[in-house]
VOTOR-155680 format. One record per atom (N, C-alpha, C): residue in one letter; x, y, z. Coordinates in steps of 0.02 Angstrom, whole numbers, padded with zeros to 5 digits, always signed. Each point is the difference from the previous one (the first is absolute). Layout:
<pakols>
AXYZ;...
</pakols>
This chain:
<pakols>
M-00240+00160+01167;M-00004-00071-00015;M+00044-00016-00061;K+00034-00058+00004;K+00044-00019-00055;K-00037-00045-00050;F+00013+00013-00064;F-00030-00039-00054;F+00056-00026-00045;K-00007-00063-00021;K+00050-00031-00045;K-00020+00013-00073;A+00046+00028-00038;A-00015+00019-00069;A+00051-00029-00048;D-00025-00033-00052;D+00042-00021-00056;D-00026+00038-00061;L+00036+00051-00021;L-00025+00047-00050;L+00024-00014-00071;H+00022-00060-00013;H+00026-00013-00068;H-00019-00071-00020;I-00059-00008-00030;I-00025-00066-00020;I-00028+00003-00071;H+00020-00049-00041;H-00024-00005-00069;H-00055-00052-00005;T-00047+00012-00046;T-00054-00048-00012;T+00013-00035-00067;V-00050-00038-00022;V+00005-00034-00065;V-00001+00049-00059;L-00010+00063+00014;L+00003+00051-00053;L+00072+00014-00021;S+00047-00008+00047;S+00070+00008-00018;S+00023-00063-00037;P+00032+00006-00058;P+00019-00060-00037;P+00048-00044+00039;C+00036+00030+00047;C+00048-00038+00041;C-00034-00029+00063;G-00064+00016+00010;G-00036-00025+00058;G-00024-00072-00011;D+00006-00041+00051;D-00021-00070-00005;D-00076-00004-00011;I-00022-00054-00032;I-00072-00008-00015;I-00041-00005+00065;D+00032-00019+00055;D-00036-00004+00064;D-00011+00068+00032;M+00029+00054-00028;M-00005+00066+00031;M-00067+00034-00019;S-00054-00035+00013;S-00066+00029-00012;S-00019+00042+00062;P-00044+00049-00009;P-00020+00041+00058;P-00024-00040+00060;P-00045-00050-00007;P-00022-00036+00060;P+00058-00038+00034;M+00044-00029-00039;M+00055-00038+00030;M+00052+00046+00033;I+00009+00059-00028;I+00045+00049+00032;I-00028+00021+00068;I-00065+00014+00003;I-00030+00020+00064;I+00004-00058+00050;D-00014-00061-00022;D+00006-00058+00045;D+00070-00005+00029;Q+00049+00009-00043;Q+00070-00006+00023;Q+00018+00058+00047;A-00026+00059-00014;A+00012+00057+00045;A-00027-00016+00070;L-00059-00032+00003;L-00028-00019+00065;L+00044-00052+00034;V+00023-00049-00038;V+00044-00051+00029;V+00063+00031+00029;K+00027+00050-00035;K+00063+00032+00022;K-00011+00054+00053;G-00062+00011+00019;G-00014+00049+00053;G+00010+00072-00021;L-00007+00014-00065;L+00007+00068-00025;L-00065+00039+00011;D+00007+00065+00012;D-00059+00044+00006;D-00009+00042-00063;I+00055+00014-00035;I-00001+00045-00058;I+00041-00033-00055;I-00027+00001-00061;I+00041-00021-00058;I-00005+00053-00054;G+00051+00004-00041;G+00000+00045-00057;G-00001-00040-00065;I-00048+00014-00043;I-00004-00033-00065;I+00038+00044-00050;S+00052-00029-00029;S+00047+00040-00040;S+00021-00039-00062;D-00049-00011-00044;D+00016-00032-00064;D+00040+00047-00044;H+00038-00028-00047;H+00040+00041-00044;H-00044+00043-00046;N+00006+00065+00007;N-00030+00049-00046;N-00075-00010-00011;S-00035-00027+00049;S-00073-00007-00005;S-00031-00005+00069;T-00060+00028+00006;T-00037-00003+00063;T-00063-00044-00006;K-00005-00038-00054;K-00065-00029-00017;K-00023-00059+00044;N+00043-00025+00044;N-00023-00050+00049;N-00002+00028+00070;A+00012+00065+00007;A+00005+00029+00068;A-00069+00005+00034;L-00050+00020-00038;L-00067+00010+00031;L-00029-00066+00026;V+00007-00053-00039;V-00028-00064+00022;V+00036-00025+00062;C+00065+00013+00003;C+00038-00018+00061;C-00025+00040+00060;R-00013+00064-00011;R-00026+00041+00055;R-00067-00026+00025;D-00043-00018-00047;D-00067-00023+00020;D+00003-00066+00039;I+00043-00046-00022;I+00007-00063+00037;I+00033+00013+00068;G+00050+00044-00001;G+00034+00016+00062;G-00046+00031+00052;S-00044+00044-00022;S-00045+00034+00047;S-00048-00049+00033;K-00014-00055-00033;K-00044-00052+00030;K+00038-00045+00048;N+00065+00006+00000;N+00041-00045+00041;N+00047+00038+00047;N-00016+00064+00012;N+00039+00042+00046;N+00073+00007-00021;I+00012+00001-00066;I+00066+00016-00026;I-00007+00067-00037;F+00040+00049+00020;F-00002+00065-00033;F+00045-00003-00061;V-00029+00014-00059;V+00037-00006-00062;V+00017+00070-00028;M+00064+00012-00009;M+00023+00062-00033;M-00002-00013-00075;M-00037+00042-00036;M-00010-00010-00072;M+00051+00041-00039;G+00036-00034-00045;G+00050+00037-00038;G+00032-00042-00054;A+00063+00017-00014;A+00038-00035-00052;A+00074+00010+00014;E+00040-00044-00030;E+00073+00010-00001;E+00017+00024-00071;V+00017+00064-00004;V+00010+00031-00065;V+00075+00000-00017;T+00014-00014-00064;T+00069+00002-00024;T+00010+00065-00039;S+00044+00042+00025;S+00013+00064-00034;S+00042-00011-00063;K+00008+00052-00039;K+00040-00007-00061;K+00074-00010+00014;E+00020+00014+00063;E+00069-00018+00020;E+00003-00072+00025;E-00058-00035-00003;E-00008-00069+00024;E+00008-00005+00076;V-00025+00051+00034;V-00004+00000+00073;V-00070-00023+00021;H-00004-00049+00044;H-00065-00023+00026;H-00022+00045+00058;C-00065+00019-00002;C-00027+00045+00050;C-00068-00026+00022;L-00011-00004+00066;L-00065-00019+00027;L-00044+00062+00005;C-00061-00005-00027;C-00046+00057-00002;C-00068-00024+00027;F-00026+00034+00052;F-00063-00020+00030;F-00047+00059+00004;F-00067-00016-00002;F-00050+00054-00004;F-00056-00011+00050;P-00030+00055+00024;P-00047-00005+00056;P-00070-00023-00019;D-00019+00004-00064;D-00069-00018-00017;D-00004-00021-00073;E-00059-00024-00020;E-00010-00026-00067;E+00010+00053-00054;N-00024+00061+00013;N+00004+00052-00051;N+00073+00017-00017;R+00040+00007+00052;R+00070+00017-00012;R+00038-00060-00031;L-00019-00060+00021;L+00029-00059-00031;L-00016-00003-00074;S-00063+00017-00017;S-00021+00000-00070;S+00038+00053-00040;E+00009+00058+00030;E+00039+00053-00034;E+00071-00023-00014;F+00029-00035+00048;F+00068-00024-00010;F+00003-00054-00054;Q-00052-00042-00003;Q-00001-00051-00053;Q-00002+00033-00069;K-00037+00055-00006;K-00002+00037-00064;K+00070+00027-00018;Y+00035+00023+00051;Y+00069+00025-00009;Y+00045-00057-00025;L-00007-00060+00031;L+00040-00057-00022;L-00018-00020-00071;D-00064+00000-00016;D-00022-00018-00068;D+00028+00048-00052;K+00007+00063+00019;K+00025+00051-00046;K+00075-00009-00014;F+00037-00018+00052;F+00073+00002-00008;F+00034-00068-00006;I-00039-00054+00005;I+00032-00065-00006;I+00020-00012-00072;N+00057-00035-00008;N+00022-00019-00067;N-00051-00047-00031;K-00013+00007-00064;K-00054-00039-00032;K+00022-00069-00025;K+00056-00024+00024;K+00023-00067-00019;K-00047-00052+00032;E-00021-00049-00040;E-00047-00050+00025;E+00037-00056+00038;N-00036-00029+00047;N+00027-00056+00039;N+00003-00064-00042;N+00051-00041+00013;N+00003-00067-00028;N-00008-00048+00060;P-00061-00024+00012;P-00012-00041+00060;P+00045-00061+00004;K+00017-00030-00057;K+00042-00060+00002;K+00071+00016+00025;F+00021+00061-00011;F+00068+00020+00021;F+00001+00034+00068;F-00047+00049+00009;F+00001+00040+00061;F-00049-00026+00054;G-00053-00035-00021;G-00052-00021+00047;G-00065+00036-00013;N-00054-00027+00028;N-00067+00030-00008;N-00008+00061+00044;Q-00046+00044-00019;Q-00015+00061+00038;Q-00076+00002+00010;L-00024-00032+00053;L-00070-00014+00008;L-00036+00050+00046;I-00058+00023-00022;I-00044+00041+00042;I-00056-00047+00024;V-00010-00005+00065;V-00046-00050+00028;V-00050+00033+00047;D-00053-00039+00017;D-00050+00025+00047;D+00009-00034+00068;E-00048+00012+00045;E+00005-00027+00068;E+00000-00075+00002;R-00029-00033-00051;R-00004-00073-00001;R+00054-00031-00045;E+00049+00038-00017;E+00056-00022-00041;E-00019-00013-00073;N-00058+00026-00021;N-00018-00004-00071;N+00043+00050-00039;I+00024-00021-00058;I+00040+00045-00042;I-00047+00047-00037;M+00007+00064+00015;M-00043+00051-00029;M+00032+00034-00060;G+00064-00010-00009;G+00035+00031-00056;G+00074-00014+00005;E+00036+00020-00052;E+00072-00009-00001;E+00032+00063-00028;E+00048+00027+00035;E+00034+00061-00023;E+00044-00018-00060;K-00010+00034-00055;K+00036-00017-00062;K+00069+00031-00004;L+00007+00061+00028;L+00066+00033-00003;L+00046-00028+00053;L+00063-00007-00017;L+00049-00028+00047;L+00009+00048+00059;L-00013-00026+00060;L+00002+00043+00059;L+00070+00008+00029;I+00044-00048-00012;I+00067+00006+00029;I+00048+00037-00046;Q-00017+00061-00016;Q+00044+00043-00039;Q-00008+00071+00029;S+00045+00043-00019;S-00003+00067+00028;S-00055+00041-00034;I-00026+00049+00036;I-00047+00047-00030;I+00039+00063-00020;D-00029+00040-00041;D+00035+00059-00026;D-00007+00059+00048;Q+00021-00011+00062;Q+00000+00053+00051;Q+00060-00011+00046;S+00030+00055+00022;S+00057-00005+00044;S-00024-00013+00072;V+00048-00019+00042;V-00017-00011+00070;V-00027+00064+00031;F+00025+00058-00021;F-00026+00064+00025;F-00071+00011-00022;E-00014-00014-00063;E-00068+00010-00027;E-00051-00047+00034;I+00021-00061+00013;I-00045-00047+00035;I-00013+00024+00071;S+00052+00022+00034;S-00009+00026+00068;S-00049+00059-00001;E+00009+00046-00047;E-00044+00059-00004;E-00072-00021-00012;K-00010-00049-00043;K-00069-00023-00014;K-00032-00030+00062;V+00039-00043+00034;V-00027-00032+00061;V-00017+00053+00051;K+00044+00049+00009;K-00012+00052+00049;K-00061+00043-00019;S-00010+00011-00064;S-00059+00040-00021;S-00065-00037+00015;L+00003-00066+00007;L-00059-00040+00016;L-00003-00018+00074;K+00042+00034+00041;K+00000-00011+00073;K+00020-00071+00018;G+00042-00030-00041;G+00021-00069+00012;G+00064-00006+00040;I+00024-00061+00004;I+00063-00016+00035;I+00050-00024-00052;F+00060+00028+00001;F+00052-00017-00048;F+00061-00028+00037;I+00021-00060-00020;I+00055-00033+00035;I+00048-00031-00052;P+00061+00025-00006;P+00049-00035-00042;P+00009-00071+00027;A-00006-00050-00045;A-00001-00070+00022;A+00070-00030+00004;H+00008-00047+00046;H+00061-00041+00008;H+00063+00037-00023;I+00015+00055+00033;I+00055+00043-00023;I+00068-00035+00003;D+00005-00053+00039;D+00064-00036+00007;D+00004-00059-00048;S-00049-00006-00046;S+00003-00054-00049;S+00050+00017-00055;H+00028-00052-00030;H+00050+00011-00052;H-00030+00017-00068;R-00066-00002-00005;R-00031+00020-00063;R-00068+00032+00014;N-00019+00044-00045;N-00065+00034+00003;N-00012+00037+00066;S+00053+00026+00028;S-00007+00041+00060;S+00030+00069-00013;I-00019+00048+00042;I+00029+00066-00010;I+00075-00002+00013;G+00021-00048+00042;G+00071-00008+00013;G+00037-00027-00060;S-00028-00052-00032;S+00034-00030-00057;S-00003+00043-00062;Q-00055+00040-00008;Q-00010+00037-00062;Q+00029+00071+00003;L-00008+00033+00057;L+00025+00069+00007;L+00063+00003+00043;G+00007-00047+00045;G+00058-00001+00045;G-00008+00043+00062;F-00055+00037+00004;F-00012+00043+00058;F-00074+00018+00001;I-00021+00029+00056;I-00068+00024+00006;I+00002+00076-00006;P-00028+00028-00053;P+00003+00073-00009;P-00030+00037+00059;D+00032+00054+00021;D-00024+00039+00057;D-00069+00029-00011;D-00016+00016-00063;D-00064+00033-00014;D-00055-00049-00021;L+00012-00065+00006;L-00052-00049-00014;L-00047-00005+00060;E-00065+00006-00012;E-00049-00001+00055;E-00024-00072+00010;Y+00009-00026+00059;Y-00023-00068+00016;Y-00023-00004+00073;D-00040-00052+00015;D-00027-00008+00068;D+00042-00048+00042;A+00030-00048-00033;A+00041-00050+00034;A+00046-00031-00052;I+00044-00041+00024;I+00046-00037-00045;I-00003-00073+00019;E-00002-00043-00051;E-00001-00072+00014;E+00069-00030-00009;V+00021-00040+00049;V+00063-00037-00007;V-00016-00074+00006;V+00042-00041-00031;V-00009-00073+00006;V+00027-00023+00068;N+00060+00022+00015;N+00033-00023+00062;N+00006+00056+00051;K-00045-00001+00049;K+00003+00050+00053;K+00061-00011+00045;E+00028-00061-00003;E+00058-00015+00042;E+00059+00045-00018;N+00002+00022-00063;N+00056+00043-00023;N-00022+00073-00005;L-00046+00020+00043;L-00030+00067-00007;L+00052+00056+00006;S+00045-00005+00047;S+00049+00054+00008;S+00045+00005-00062;K+00015-00057-00030;K+00040-00001-00061;K-00038+00034-00057;H-00066-00016-00006;H-00040+00031-00053;H-00004+00076+00011;K-00009+00020+00062;K-00008+00072+00014;K+00064+00038-00020;N+00056-00031+00013;N+00063+00033-00018;N+00010+00000-00076;K-00013-00058-00030;K+00013-00007-00072;K-00043+00048-00041;Y-00065+00003+00018;Y-00047+00040-00040;Y-00016+00069+00030;K+00036+00017+00055;K-00010+00064+00034;K-00074+00012+00017;I-00030-00050+00030;I-00071+00005+00019;I-00006+00044+00062;P-00042+00051-00002;P-00009+00043+00059;P-00019-00042+00061;P+00024+00018+00059;P-00011-00041+00060;P-00074-00008+00020;D-00042+00048-00018;D-00071-00004+00020;D-00043-00036-00052;T+00031-00030-00051;T-00038-00035-00052;T-00032-00064+00028;F-00063-00011-00018;F-00034-00061+00021;F+00021-00057-00046;I+00023-00055+00028;I+00025-00056-00039;I-00048-00059+00008;I-00019-00029-00056;I-00041-00060+00003;I+00039-00059-00030;S-00022-00060+00018;S+00026-00061-00032;S-00061-00043-00016;S-00002-00027-00060;S-00059-00036-00024;S+00023-00064-00035;S-00048-00043-00014;S+00017-00066-00027;S+00015+00002-00075;D-00030+00047-00037;D+00001-00002-00074;D-00023-00069-00023;A-00055-00022+00029;A-00022-00069-00010;A-00028-00012-00070;H+00026-00052-00032;H-00028-00025-00063;H-00030-00070+00010;Y+00011-00029+00059;Y-00026-00065+00018;Y-00033+00005+00069;L-00051-00041+00011;L-00036+00003+00064;L+00046-00009+00060;S+00047-00046-00007;S+00044-00015+00058;S+00044+00060+00019;D+00008+00047-00047;D+00043+00058+00014;D-00037+00056+00038;I-00066-00001-00001;I-00038+00054+00032;I+00017+00003+00074;G+00018+00059+00024;G+00015+00010+00070;G+00069-00022+00022;K+00042-00023-00047;K+00067-00020+00021;K+00041+00060+00023;R-00018+00058-00026;R+00026+00064+00027;R-00060+00046+00009;Y+00001+00039+00053;Y-00056+00045+00012;Y+00024+00060+00042;T-00044+00048+00008;T+00015+00060+00038;T-00053+00009+00053;E+00020+00019+00060;E-00049+00014+00053;E-00015+00075-00001;L-00064+00016-00003;L-00022+00070+00000;L-00038+00015+00064;E+00017+00055+00031;E-00035+00022+00061;E-00056+00046-00021;L-00063-00023+00008;L-00058+00038-00023;L-00054+00002+00054;E-00037+00055+00003;E-00058+00002+00045;E-00055-00044-00027;T-00016+00009-00064;T-00049-00042-00034;T+00025-00013-00071;L-00028-00052-00031;L+00021-00018-00068;L-00035+00044-00051;S+00039+00040-00035;S-00026+00040-00055;S+00059+00020-00045;F-00015+00016-00062;F+00053+00021-00046;F+00036+00062+00027;Q-00040+00048+00024;Q+00030+00062+00024;Q+00044-00012+00061;N-00020-00045+00045;N+00041-00015+00058;N+00064-00036-00019;I-00004-00043-00051;I+00061-00034-00024;I+00047+00051-00030;K-00028+00046-00039;K+00042+00053-00030;K+00031+00044+00054;K-00041+00016+00050;K+00025+00043+00054;K+00056-00035+00039;A-00005-00066+00008;A+00051-00037+00036;A+00068+00002-00034;M-00001+00014-00065;M+00063+00002-00038;M+00033+00068+00002;L-00034+00050+00028;L+00029+00067+00002;L+00057+00005+00050;
</pakols>
């Protein structure tokens, strides 16, 4: 059975996320767009992922819990985890290695932690859109140690991609899939970055606004909806 997945969505926790990107409104929009699976990938934080999963489970939307992590080379990486415990372990890792520079909401935007009813439960004080003190290799190793999914994000973007920052995809980097913005130029990307032919390629919205959710998506062939089956589909 085919499932529509948009694995790159920011909430109001990301300072660049629109104020309308609350968990309930994201799930509503996913339903409108006919998505079956969404990935919550706020910058360097997982703190709105659980509430999104809980709302999603009540509305038949499968939510991949994770974050979009910025490595010290300023490469964006999508990282997803199969359960609350591993998600919590990864949040501790982010808390340990994130730069301690504080956010300036007036300049960068608010970083809101909310509940199912859109009540503000807290605000992240450290600026989330900065690199953490870990390399792309170290982040991959951490995700793999927690049985997660690691995906270099928007590799064809002109900034904050493994393409723009390193210029290539290292042969010994362990990843489950690669995200591109434009699948139309897939053969060009494969040649430019020497992507192995059996690599699973996804395309996602990188949504910061409700209207962007589902504008790009990936179809996954799965027997049933589960984290492990999604991971297996990428092999």
